[in-house]
N, C-alpha and C positions, 0 to 999 in steps of 0.2 A: 374714642372718649370725645365728649363736644368741648367747646371752645370752655365754657366753662370751666372744667376741671382740667385743664391743662396745667401743669406747673407755670409758677414764675421765672420768667426770666429764659424763655423759649426751653423752655423742661431741664433746665438748670437748677437744683436747691439752693434756695436763699436764708439765712438767718434771717429770723424777725427782727434781731437787734444784733445789731456789729459789737455792740460793748457787753462787757457785764457776763461773759458765757466764760465757760473752763472747758479747758481740753481732756477729756475724760478718756484715756485709752490703758495701756498695757500697765502702767501703773497703779491706777485706777482698780483696774481689774484683781492686780496682787495683792492689794489692801483688802479686798474685797473676799479674797479667799482666806484671807491670812486671819482677818478681824471676826467677833461675833458682832448679832447686827445692832446693837446700838454702840457698841462703838466704831462701826464703820459709819452707820449715820453720823455719827460727831465729824469723822474725817471727813464725810463727805459735805458739811455743811463749814468744817473749818477749807478746804479746796474750794468752793464758791466765795465765801468772804477773805482767804488771804492776799495779802498782797503779792500780785504776780511777778515784781520784781526779787522779792527777799522771801518769798514762801512764808512769811510769818503773820500771825495772827494775834493784834493785843488785845485782851477781854479780862471778862472775869469767867468766876463760877455759877455766880448770880445771872451774869447774861446771856450764859450757855444753857443754862436751865430755863431763862424764860425764853429764849430762839424755840428751842427744840422742845417745850414742854413736857419738862424731865423733871423728876426733884432732884435738889446739889447733890446729895449721896450718890446717886445712877452716873451723874455729870462726872464727878469727879472717881467713880471707880470707872467708869468708859477713858478718862484722860490718862490714870493709870496705866490701864491697855494698851495705850496707845504709845506711851512711854516704853512700858516694858517690853513690848513689841520692835521698837526702834525705828517707828513708825513718824515720830515726834520726838521732841526735845523742847524741854522747859530752857526759855533764855532767861528769864527774868520775873521769876516767880516769887509772892509777896505773903509766904504762911499760907499758901493756898488758896488767896480772895483773889487772886489775878497776876497778870504777868503777860508774858508773851511765849507764843507756840511758834514751835520753826518747824514743819514738815520737810523730814529729810529728802534728801534728793532721789533716793531709788523708789520713792512714791511720789513725785514732784515731776509733773509733764515737761517743764521749761527748764531750759537750761537755766543754772544758778547766774547771777547777776554779781560780778565780784568786784565788780565798779559801778555803786548806782550811783554816783553822780555823771557815767556817759548818758543816762537817758531821762535822768529825772535833774538832778543836784548840780547840771553846769549853771542853772540861775541860782545864784545864792540867795535869792526873795523865794522862789517859790522853794527851794531847799528848807528855809527855815519854815516855814510856812508848814510844810510835810514835818517836821521835826516836833513843832510843837505840837499839830493837829495828831498826832502817834502818843505822843508825850502825855496829853492828857488823861488820860484811862476811863475815860464816857465818851470813849467812841466807838466806831466797827472796829477798829484795828487795821482798817484799809485806807490806803492812798493812791487811788487810780487813776487813770487818764482824766475822768469828770472830773475830780479833785484838784489834779495839775490844770486843766483849764480854769478851772473857777479861780484858782490861785494867781494864775497870768492873765485873767481880767483883773483885780484888782489892780495885781502891777500896771496894767497899762491906762489903767482908769488914776494910777497917780497917789495908790492908798496907801500913807505911811507903813512901813515894815510896825514899828512902835504900836499902832493904830490897830492890827490886824491882831498882832500878839497878844496885846491887850483885851479887846473884845473875845478873841477865841477863850483866855482863863476866865474873865470874868460869866461870860456862858457855857462856859463847865461847872465853874461854881453854881450859877443859878441850875444845872440839870442834877448835879449832886443833893443839891436842896430840896426838890422835886424829888428822886428818891428819898431822901431821908423824910419826908413830910409824907408822901402819896404812896410809896413805892414803886417801882421798877418799872421804867416804861423802856421802850426803842431808845440806842444808845443815839447819838450824833453820827451822822451818817454822812456829812455833808459840807463843803466850807461854805455852800448855802446858805447853812442853820446860824450863820454869824451875823449875815450881812444887819441885819434890824439893829445890833448894837455897833458893830461899824458904824453905822449911819449916825448911832447916838454918840459915839464918842466922836466923830469928827465933826459933829453939829458943838458938840460941847465936851472937850480932853478931858480928862481926870489930870487931876493935880497931882505932882511929881510920889507924894507920900502916901495917895492913895494907889498911886499904881505900883510901888516898890512892895506895898503887902497883898496886892494882888494874888502874886504866886502862893505866899504863907497862907491863904485864906482857901485856896485849892487845894493845897496838900495836907491842912485842916481836915476840910470837908473829904476829903478824899478817905483821909484814915477813919474819920466817922464809919462813912460807908463800910469800910472795910470791917469793922469791928462791929455794925450793926448798932450804931451807938447814936441817940438822937439828939443835935446841937442844942442849946438855949437859943441860938441869936434863930429866928423865923427866916429875917429875908437879908438880904445886904442893902448895905447902905449906899445910898443915890449921889453917886460923886459930884452931879450938880447942888446938892446940898454941902457937899463939904468945903471947907476953908483949907489949904497947906499947912500941916504939923498940927492941924486940932481936928477935927469933925470925924473925919472920916479912917485916919490914922487912928485914932484913938478909941472909936467902935471896933476897928479890927483889931489889934492890940489887944483892948480888955477881953475882947472875946475870947479871943486864944489863951489867955493869963486865966479867965474864967475855967474856962473848959479843964485844961493840965492841970 
């Protein structure tokens, strides 16, 4: 073997990437023997995307259909097989449109974390960002080491937690509007996605009334997406153009009342 053909690291195999890989072992083989081809492909995708600490994936049938290039009925049939054969459990479903799937310990190669705070949540700042990220509904449903590092960077930079939360909710609202108006696209997969909105809110923090109504707007848009309903509002109001207790609050509340 010539020097150009030698393995790196003095003959030792090295991973091309040290993060975002999955330990496929006996549990993986067991699932392969148990599941049909379509369900096993879905299981493989869930393993790659699931939170390593909690063995959970948060998403929707539409997101899975888009990622795997399969019709939604096929995805729902595969999900039913995973649950029927005890490979996954649905922890928080919403009428079949979305929720949280947890891979059972028997098919998960990592030791279960009974106390997530030991690894990730000792820091309240990072824990709050993690909780908000997983609750948005339009993300990959995974908060791993890279996301934790990005959250820690925000903390070191002194970005107020309320600014980060508001920016995450605003960005999620915009993502849902994009899905509703233009069709489904890749979900939010990184904390870096929120950086531009964080910068926007640092320059001009939104007024209190606007902030208080952002979660209402997010819930409304998420419900529209789940039902496949087109909202009348085409874009979110700009907080810089709003006055407390007047424009921004009125725009959001009027639109909510108009839709419902």
